[in-house]
C-alpha atoms as one frame of an Amber mdcrd trajectory, in Angstrom:
protein
   0.169   0.214  -0.175   1.112   3.091  -0.774   1.767   6.574   1.567  -1.704
   8.345  -0.024  -3.856   4.844   0.569  -2.169   4.881   4.213  -2.775   8.828
   4.692  -7.175   8.157   3.292  -7.262   5.614   5.609  -5.954   7.182   8.569
  -8.332  10.231   7.493 -11.302   8.122   7.789 -10.480   6.481  10.397 -10.186
   9.952  12.442 -12.948  11.393  11.478 -15.466   8.404  12.390 -13.503   8.095
  15.925 -13.099  11.964  16.914 -16.403  12.221  18.071 -16.888   9.664  20.161
 -13.574  10.174  21.983 -14.409  13.751  22.132 -17.652  13.143  24.016 -15.889
  10.446  25.887 -13.384  12.209  27.354 -15.724  15.071  28.034 -17.510  12.276
  30.099 -14.687  11.223  31.490 -13.990  14.504  32.947 -17.059  14.313  34.555
 -19.203  16.597  32.400 -22.038  14.364  32.384 -26.222  14.595  31.521 -26.960
  14.580  34.929 -24.864  17.631  35.784 -20.694  18.056  36.882 -19.910  14.611
  38.810 -18.802  15.431  42.371 -15.193  14.370  43.505 -14.869  14.648  39.460
 -11.479  16.719  37.798 -15.249  19.014  36.354 -16.073  19.092  39.894 -12.620
  20.802  40.949 -12.981  22.946  37.841 -16.564  24.569  38.405 -15.498  25.110
  42.185 -12.207  27.392  40.682 -14.227  28.944  37.655 -16.397  29.964  40.218
 -14.226  31.444  43.141 -12.491  32.889  40.138 -15.759  34.792  39.222 -17.096
  35.876  42.502 -19.363  32.604  43.136 -20.627  31.781  40.198 -19.537  29.839
  36.748 -19.450  32.122  33.898 -21.868  32.201  30.456 -19.803  31.093  28.174
 -16.525  29.980  29.952 -15.015  26.699  29.843 -16.644  25.021  32.246 -20.391
  26.098  31.152 -19.151  24.888  27.375 -18.127  21.730  28.835 -20.890  21.032
  30.747 -23.052  21.845  27.560 -21.210  19.214  25.766 -21.743  16.859  28.319
 -25.337  16.865  29.111 -26.482  17.328  25.544 -23.799  16.380  23.123 -22.730
  18.152  20.219 -23.985  19.880  17.850 -24.191  19.334  14.532 -21.401  21.859
  13.561 -19.083  20.939  16.445 -19.221  17.036  15.672 -18.664  17.654  11.940
 -15.315  20.299  13.283 -13.894  17.409  15.715 -14.464  15.268  12.971 -12.371
  17.187  10.349  -9.787  17.569  13.223  -9.742  14.145  13.926  -9.755  12.981
   9.368  -6.273  15.645   9.544  -4.929  14.064  12.613  -5.799  10.521  11.217
  -4.476  11.319   7.503  -1.164  12.263   9.238  -0.815   9.535  11.428  -1.378
   7.423   8.436   1.019   8.878   6.006   3.254   8.537   8.901   3.009   4.654
   9.274   3.021   4.799   5.156   6.378   6.301   5.330   7.420   4.288   8.138
   6.337   1.210   6.522   8.016   2.188   3.410  11.247   2.649   5.261  11.206
  -1.117   7.075   9.896  -3.177   4.133
């Protein structure tokens, strides 16, 4: 298989895998559909943001954005953006694998 084949395969895999991975990471941090999980990294972020803003989390802040993603998932536009970024990363990884395979084999 050639370099472009590896890049295309990597890009396809990256595009398909990126959005579920992002949602999984957001959930693992503690931003869930039921709110911010107690004793999680998200709880620490929320506490820090609240202290910095006088007791409330500012609308549009990173904590607010991640909680919205955790509660409702990604919008169509955000899913497309994440898939595009995943495709780019996957294509880069695939091309690197193809290049290394050409050197080794």
